[in-house]
N, C-alpha and C positions, 0 to 999 in steps of 0.2 A: 801145237796151235799153228805153227808156220806152215805145216803140210796140209792143213784143212782148206786153205784159201789158195786158188789158182787162177781165178778169173773174177770179173765184176759181180757175177751172180752169187759166187761163193762169199764174196765180201759183204754183199747186201744181206744174204742169209745169216751171216755171222753176226752183223750188228743188229739184225732184227731180234735176235735172242738176248740182246743186252738192253736193259731198261733205259729209256730215254735217248737212244742213239739213232732212231729212225722213225720218221713219220711217213705214212703212205696214205695217199688221197685219191679218191675217184672223181672228185669235183673237176670239171673241165677247166683247163688252164691254157691260156694262149702262150705260145713260145715267144711271140713278139712282146718283149718287155714284161709281161705279166708274171712268168715263172720267176725271173730275177727279182721283180718287185715283191713277190711273196716271200722269197728266201732271204731277202735283205733283212726282214724282220725276225724270221724264224731262227736263222743260224749263221749268217754270213760273217759277221765280225770283221777283223782285219781293219783296213783303212776305209771301209765303206761309210758313206755319210750316216750320221747318227739320226734317229735311233736305229741301232743294230745290236746284235749280240752273238756270242758263240753258242751254238745250239745243236740239235740233231740234224742229220742228213734228211733229205726228202726224196721220195719217189712219187712222181706224178704219173698216174696210170691212165689218165684221160687227157690226151694232148690234142688240142684243137687242130684239125686238118691232118692228123696222123693217127688214124684209128687202130693201127696195128703196133704202135710203138709206145714206149715209156721214156720218161726223162728222169734221170737221177742227178741230183745236185748236192754238193756239200759233203761228199764222202770223207774228204780229207780236211774238212774245215774245223778240225779240233785236234790239237796235239795228243790229247788223251785218247781219242778215237784212232789216230794213226798208231799210237802205241799198242792198242788192242789188236789192230789189223796186222801189225808186224811182229807181234808177240814180244814186246819189249816195254820196259818202263818209260814213260814219256821223257824223263830227264836223261835217259841213256840212249836216245835214238841216234844222237851224233856219233856215239861210240859204236853202235851197231853198224852204221853205214861206213864208218872209218875202217872197221874190221872187214866188212864185206868188200871194200875196194882192194884190200890186201889178199883176199882169197876168192878171186873171181871164178865163176862157173860159166863157161861159154854156152850159148844157146844151141839148140839142135833143130834140124829140119825134119818134120814128120810128113808122111804121105798125105796128099791132098784129100784123099777120101776120109781121113781122120780129122780134117780141119773143120771145127765147128763154125769158124767165121765164114765158110763158103757154103753153108746150107742153102742159102738163097742167092742167086746171082742175077744182077741187072747189068746188061752191056750197053755202053753208050751208043753203039750203032743201032740199037733197037728203037723203033718208033715210040715216041712218047717219053723217052728217057729224060729225067729232070732231077738233078740232085737235090734241088730245093723241095721237091715233093717226097723224096726218099728219106731225107734226113730232117728230123725235127730240131734243127739247130737253132738255139734261141738267140735273140738279141737281148743285151742287158738293159738298154734304155731305149726310149723312142727315137733317140737321135743317132743310134748306131748306124755305121755305114751299110749294114746288112746283117743277115744271120752269120754268126761266127762259130767256127769249131775252136773251142778253147782247150780241150783235152785230147787232141789228136796226137798219137805217137808217130811222128814222121820218121820213116826208116829209108835211108838211101846209102849208096856205096860210092867210094872213090873210083872214078872211071878207069884209073890206071892200076891201082893196087888191089881193088876189090874189097878193101877194108870198109866196114859199115859203121853206122852211127845212128843213134835214135835220140831225138829231141822233140820238144813241144814248141810250136810256133803259132803266131796269130794268123788265122786263115779265115777269109771272108768269102762266102758263096756269091759269085758274081753273075753267073748265068746258069743255064741248064747243064753245062758241062765244063765250067771254068771256075777256078778258085784262086784268089790272090793269096800270096804268102809273104809275110814280113820276116825277113832274115836280117838280123842286126849285124852289120858288117864287122868282120874281124872277131866275132865271138863264137858263132856256131859253125860246126864242122860241115854241116849240109850246105851252107853257103859256099864254102871252099870247094866242095864237090861240084856245085852248080857252076861256079866260075870256071873250073877245069873243063867241064863239058861244053860250056858256052864258047870258050875260046877255040874249041874244035868244031863249033857250029852244030853241036849235038844236043838233044834233049837228055835230061837227067831223070831216069825212072825213080819214082818215089811212091811208097805206100803210106797210108795214113790209117792207123789202127785206133779205133775209138771204143772205150769201155773195156778195160783190161784190169788185170791184178794191180792193186795199189802199189805193190812193191815195184812194179815197172814204172809207174808214174813218178814215184820218188827218185828212183835210180836214173831216169832219163834227164833229171835236172842237174846232174853233176856237170861241172865245167872244167876247162884247163885251169891250172896245170894238173889237177888231180886226175883228170881223164884226158890225156893228150890225144892228138890226132891219131886215129887208128885204134883207139880204145872203144870197144862196143859196150855202152853202159848196160846193155841187157845182161852182161856178165855179173853186174853188181846185184841186179834183181835175182839172178840165179843164186848168188851167195846168200842173200837174205832168206830165201826159201829152201836153200840147201838142195836144189834140184834145178836143172837147166830150163830156161824159158823155151817153149816150143814155138817154132816158126813154120810157116807154110809158104810154098812158092806161089806167087801171084799167078793169075790166069791170063793176063793180057800184057804184062810187062816183065822184064827180066829183073825181078826183085822179090823180096820176101816180106811177109807180114806176120803179125802175132796171131798164132793159130786159133786162139779162143777168144779173140776180140768180138765185140758185138757188131761192129761195122768195120769194114775195110774199104778204103777208097784207093783204087789203083789209077795212077796217072803219070804224067811226065811234066817236068818243069821245062817250058819251051825256051829255046835259046833266043835272046834278043827281043822277046815279047814283054811288054810292060802294060800295066793298067792302073788307072787312078782308083784308089781304094774306095772312095765314096761316089763312084760314078752313078750309082743307083739312088743314092739318098741326097747328095749334094749338100750335106750338113757341115762339111768340113771336119767332122769328127769321125774317129774310128770306133772305139769301144772303151769303157772304163779300164784303165790299166792299174797295176799294183800300187802306184803311189796315191791313188784315190782320185785322180783326175781323168777326164776323157782324153785319151790320146788323140793327137791330131791325125787326120787322114793323110796317108802317104800319097804323094802325087804320082809315084811311079814304082809299082811293085811287080816282081816276077809273077808269072801265071802258071798254074798247074792245069793241064788239059786232062780231064778225067776220061779214062778208058772203061772203067767198070766200077760198080759198087757191089760188094758181097756182104751178106749179113747172116746172123744166126736167125732162127725162126723167132718171131715176136721180139725183135731186138730192143735193147735198152740204150738210149742215147745218154752219154755222160757229159756233163758240162759243169762249168764253175763261173762264179762272178769274179771278174778280173781283180778287183782290190780285196777280195775276201780272205779269210783266214786260210782258205785252201791254198792260196798262192804262197802264203807264209810257210805252210808245211812243206810244199813241193820245192820251193826255192831255198828256204832257210835251212832246213835240216841237212841237205847235202853240203851247203856252205859251212855249217857247224862242223861236220865231219872232216871237211877239207882243212879248216883252220886247226882243229885238234891234231890232225895228222902232221901238218906242216910244223907247228910249234913244238910238238913232241920230239920231232927229229932234232930241232935246234937246242931245246932246253928240256930234257925229259923230266917229267914229274912236277913241272911248275904250273902248267895250265890245267886247272881242274875241270872246267867245263866252259861251254860257249852257248849263248842263246842269240839267235838272229831274230830280233823282236818284231812283234806284229806291227808296231808303229813305223817300222821301216820297210814294211811289206816283205820281210824275209831277205831283203837285199841291202838295204841302206844302213842298217844299224846292227852291230855286233856287241854283245855284252860278254866280256872275257873275265872269268873268275880265275884269279892268279894268286899263287901262294909264295910268299917270300919266307924262306926258311933261315937264311943267313944274311949278314949285312951286305955281302956282295950281290945279293939278288936285287937290291935297290937299282932301279933303272931298267932292269931286264923286262919288266912288265911293259914298258914303252917299246922296247925292242920287239916284243911279241906282237904288239899292235901294228908295228911297221911291217912285220912279216905278213900279217893278214892283208894289209893295204897293198902290198907289193904284188900279191897274187890275184886279188879280187878288186878290179877297177870299180865295180859297182857299189862297193862299200863307201859310205860317206862318213859315218861317225862310229868310233869305237869307244865304249865305256869300259874302263878297267875297274874291277872291284876286288875286294879281299875275299878270303875263303869263308868269312862269317856272313857274307851277303849272298842272298838267294838270287842268282843271276836271272832266273826265270820270273821273278817277281819285280816288275818295273817300279812298284811302290818302294820296295826295299832298295833298288838301284837309285832311285831319286832321293831316298834318305841318305844314302852314302854320298851322293853328289852334294847334298845340302850341308852335311856335317864333316865331310872329309875332302873338300874340294875348294880351292880358291882359284878363280878364273885367271888371275894374272900370272900364276905360276904352274897351274895344273892343266890348263888347256893349251894344246899344241896344234896350231893351225898348220896345214900343209897346202899352200896355195898353188894354183897353176898345174894341177894334175888331172889325169883322165878320170872323169866320174860317169854319171849315167845320164844319157840324153833325155830320158823321160821325166827327170826332175825339173819342174818348171822354173826353179830358182837357179838352175845351172845354165844361164844364158846371158849374153851381153846386155839384153834389155833389162835384166834385173840389176846388174851392176856393171859399171864401166871397167871394173878391174878383171872381169871375165873376158878373155880374149876371143873365145869361140865356144859354141854350144857344147856342153859336156866337159869342157876344160875348166874346172872350177876348184873349190877348196874342200879338202877333207879336214877332219879334226879328231884328235885324241882327247878324251876327257878322263884324266887320271884320278879316279875317286878312290885310290888306295891310300892307306896310311903309311907315312914314312917308317921304314923298318924300326928305327930307334925309338919310335913313339907308339909302337903297337900296344904296349901295356896301358898307356893313357887313353887309348880309344877302345878299350875292351867294353863290349856290350854288357848291359845288366844281366846277371845270371838269375835264373828262376829254378825253383825246385823241380826236379824231374819226377813226374808221377804218372801212374797209369790212370787215365780218366774214366775208364770203363765203370769203375765202382760207383761213380757219381752220375754217369750219363746214360748207362744202359738199363733198360727195364724200368725206368722211372715212370710212375703214373702221374699224369697231370693233376694238380690240385690247385685250389684257390690260394690267394695270398694270405687269407686269414683262416 
């Protein structure tokens, strides 16, 4: 199955054959807020305002103002669907990615004439060039700062070493040939590359590939320490598919792009140039972010000067809703893999699984399923939680559960918290540590105990049973039966 999918079109074709996984519509849809408004009800899920639900992906084939383009949304907005697309049971996705990090396959460069992303070429120097007309980039809400690229694979290289990195960033179309890019300080490698170039007064070449194999989208969301500076995450995507990701050299800059992408934007991050993110809307808001709130517009962001846009024929724009289950899949599954790998090194065989839950947007919450086998294991579950916190500053809450609790079922997790947890002894607050700036409660205006935005409090919720009391907390046993005898081929009948 893994070899069958190598690009976005292959992924869409794959789920088209699976019942209930894709809705295609020819009804005209406006990319300005309407597409997101529709998908909120159909399948967004995540931390999106209710009512919403987890559902199929959608392909809009009639996009207002863009007669030759389509928009795909929600491809990864279901853990079950991600499992289908990566050829893995949903509960084992963290393990798949953990193993892929250990067995990387580097990308390769193919000749330009074989690069499907360059079937059509638009140069910025040509008259009438306007990225806002070329890209059907949606806005999530009417208050967004502008059209956003939400699933663009940004690819850039260290100006000194040439080592490359791929990541996803918040990018807003600002003018006919300018895009603002939000680079969270100290987190993303591309910002490190940008700073290096800017110190020398040089622009940083960057390509933005949109509409790619979902394995690339998942792999691109790994973070340090699992993928340290100099580690190209495309190697992880190669390991998932067991074949190298194909790159092509850009036409107008000294950089590479994903060869079978639907769109590629070629540009440069300009040194010393900044722009106010909402200069065109003046709403004070950027776009809905993964915690479920609209992120504030940044007053000063770096600018990408676009040199060219290349596309496949009849391209498909891929997008997502910021707080949707799609973000949970992309951010959460790599974090699960990283926690599994880290704890396994410290205490082999103890951490059975990890789930970065939807309610935390894939970043704020981790449920860790821990097995205590001997009396000396007591307390090690909390050590495992500290390991997760030490590496991932964005984690806010860790829930620890026993092996008889389904860590992917938050109802079961809450059951464990209700019957196996006492707040005065089982909640461990860790104040004054680096958290995530997009959490609106992580600020001095929320509490006088918070010294600076993002320097807030984490907490461990130990919902595991004390080892010596495991027998007392044994769940009720039921007879193991094969239900097919009673449930298959049964004809409906009346009650009487």
